[in-house]
N, C-alpha and C positions, 0 to 999 in steps of 0.2 A: 225290625228283625227280618222282615220279609226281603228288604233290600239287600241285606248282608248275605242271605242265602242265595239270592239270585246272582250276586257277583261271584260267589264261589262256584256256582254251577256253570257260569259262562267260562270261567277259567278252566274248569275241567273239560268242557267241551272243546275249548281251544287246544288243550293239551292232547286230547284224543285225535283231533284233526291233524295236528302236526306229526304225531307219531304214526299216523296211518298213511301219510303221503311221503313220497321220496323227494329229494332235493331237485330243483329245476336243473336243466342242463347247464353246465358251467359253474355251478355253485357247489362248494364243498362243505357248507355248513359252518365254516369258521368266519366270523364277522370282522376279524381284525387283520388276518395275514395278507389280504389283497389291497389294503389301503396304501397309498403312497406315503413316503416319509415326510413329515412336516418339516419345512425348511427352518434352519436355525435362525432366530431373529438377529438382524444386523443393526449395529448402531447407526444413528442418523448422521449423514454427511451433508452439509449444506451445498447447494449448487453454486456454480460460478456464473458470472455475467448477469447478476441480479442486483437490484438497488434496494436501499433501505432508507426509511425516513428518519431513523434515529441517528444520534451522534455517535462518534467512534467510541468503542469500549474495548479494553484488552481481552476481555472474556465474553463469550457469547453463550446465552442460555436458550435452550429449545423453546421455553415458554415465551420468549420475547422475539422469536424468529417470525417476522411478518414482512416479507419482501413486497415491494410495490413496483408498479410499472415504471421503467426508467424514463418514460415520456412525461410522467407526472413529477411534482416537486419531491425531491429527495436530497439526502446529505451524503450518503455513502454508496459506493458501487464495488461489489466484489468482483475483482478481475480474474482471480485464480484461486483454486483450492488445492493445496498440496497435502502430502501425507508424511508424517514422521516415520522414520525407519530405524533399524539397528538398535543401538542401546537407548536412543531417545524413545523409541516405541515400546521398549520393554520396561521402561521406568514406571513406578507406581503412581506418579503424579506428573502433570504437565511441566515442561521445562520452565525454569525460573527466568525472570527478566535478565537480559545481559549475558545469558549462558551461551556457550558455543552452539547449542542446538537452535536457539533463537536466531543467532547470527546466520546460521546455515539456511534457516527458513526464510529470513529476510533477503538473503542473496537470491533465492529462487523467486520470491515475490518481486524483487527489483528487476530481474531479468524478464519475467513474464509481463510485468507492467510496461516496460519499455516496448515490448512487442505489441501490447494491447493499445497503447496510445499513439504509437508510431514514432516515438522519439524518447530520449531520456526524459522521464516525467519531471525531473528537476528543471527542465527548460521552461516549465509553465508554472502557473499558480496552483500547484497540486501538492498533496501530502499523502504519503503511503504508510500504512500501519499493518502489523501482523496481529490477527485475532486468534485466540486459542479456545478450545472447548472448555466447559466448566469442569471442575474436579469430579463432579458426579458423572458427567458424560465420559470423562477419561476413564473412570473406574468401570464404566459400562462398555469400554472397548473403543471409544472414539480416539482417533489418532490424527485427525486432520488439523490443518491450520489454514486460515482464511487471509487473503491479501486484499485489504480494503483501501480504496482510493477515494479521496475527497477533494473538492475544490476549496481553496482558501481565498480570503480577501486579499492577502499579500503574503509574500514569503520573506520579506526583508526584516520584519519585526514580529515574527510568529503570529501572523494574522489569524483571525477566527475562521472556522469552517463556514461555508455558506450554502444555502439551498440552491439547487439548480434543477433544470428540466432537460432531459436528453442524456443519452449515454456518453461516456468518456472514451468509448472505443474509437480509435483513430483521430482523437480530438486535436492532437498537436501537429497539425498540418500547417503549411505556409498560410499566414494570414489569420491564424487562430487568435481570438482575443485573449486566450489564456497564456500565450507566449510572453515571456519576460522581455522587456525592452529598455526604455530609458527612464532616468530618475533624477530627482533633484535632492542631493544629499545636503543636510544641514548638520553641522557638528555641535556637540555639547562643549562645555568649557574644558572638559578633560580630554578633548580631541576624539572622544568616542562618537559614534553616530547617534544623533538626537532623533532626527526624522529622515525618512527616505521615500517620499511619495512618488508614485509612478507618474510619468507625463508623456505626452506624445514626443517622438524624436524630432519632429519638426518645430517644436517649441524649445525655448531656452532650457538647458539642463546641463548637469555636470557629471553624470554617471551613466553607464550603460552595461547591461548584462552581456557577457562575452562567451560563457560556456561553463562547463563543470569539470572540476578536478576530482578524480577518484583517489582518495588517500589510501595508503596501505594500512594493514593492521597496526595497531599501536594505541597508546594512551591518547585521551582527548587533549588537545593543545592547551597548555596552562602557562607555559613560560614564553618569554619573548622569542627565544630561539625556535620554539615550536611554530609560533605564528609567522616568523620570518621565512621558515621553510615553506609554509603553506602559501604565503604571499609570492614567493619566488616561483612556485608552480603555477599560480594564477597568472603571473606575468608572462609566462610562456604562452598561455592561452590568449592573453591580450595581444601579444606580438603577432601571433598567427591570425587572429581575428581582424586586427587593424592593418595588417600588411606592413609592419615595421620590423627592423632588425631586433632580435633578442640579444642585445648586447649591454654594455655598461651604461649606455646613454638612455636606455628604456625608462629608467626611473626619473629622468629629466623630461620625458615626454608625457608621462601619466602616472598617477598614483594607482593604488589597487585596493579593492574591498574584497575580503574573503569571508564567506558566510557558510560555515558548516551548520548542521542541525545542533540542537542542544546536546548536553552530555548523555542524557538517557537515550536519545536516538542514536548517538555515536556508539554507545556500548551495545545497543541492540542490533548494530550492523549497518547503519546508514553512514557511510563514509564519503558520500558525495558532497563536495564543497562548491557552492555557487560562486563564480568569479565575476567581478565588475571592474571596469576601468573607472578612474575617478580623476577629474580635473579640478585641482584645488584652487587654481588661480584664474580660471576662465570658464565661460559657458559656451556651448555650441548649440546649433539648431538643426543638426543633421545626425544621422547615424555615423559612427566611426568605423563601421565595418568596411574594410578595404580602403580606408582613408589614406593610407600610406604616410611617408615621412612628412609630406606637406600638410596633411590633415592633423597629424600629431607632431608638431615641430618640437625640437629640443628647446626647453626653456630653463636656462641656468638662472640660479638665484643671483641677484645683484649684490 
């Protein structure tokens, strides 16, 4: 009982002391009106030029965001982070796969990645994907998209991602081991490509990467006429690469292999087609770049 009375007495003394003294200079007695406004919380936006040890995923969750030093082993590198705008940003959910919004985001990723690696990333053993925030993050205001790049074992038969050490920034310079080169194509019984292992251009081979054809908007090639059009565009690149005339005789000098991404990638905005020359009847042990008509002679069928 004595403790309770003492507490009340202290409170009273404090009240008397406050009422008997004036406010210090510069104090008006209002404890709230001089506080700065609390900043409105902003949604998390991931940084660019960071690496990740995880494999690629279409959707990123904050709980799994754990970047690692690019000098250590990793599988992905974020080369750019963009922002959706306009109608895409005002939507109640992230854009769906294959939507115009995703294709627009992919185009930005494609352009930024070319700048980042120093060349068209399709010139190397690389694969690019667009990552979206989770539906929960989207509802919280996140409107970013991530451009994630990864090294792959090969690009000719949808090779697996591989772990690497070191950033991909500026990686596609002359002499880079990631640059595409020469191959030994083996056909299956139905004349489709069975295997296409890479080989040194100084060793016997029958195929060589020559460049990339950027196809216009349209459906994924499904008919012979669609593929013929794509092959013809790749032949133009072959002619320039090898230094031979782009005329009716080109088909007697070399065959062609045209490799777009799969249909999901195509619908998502990847319209880059890797083009290769292909020698069906012979092998060479040098690069055909600038080989000229003597290096790629006309070979009519008997």
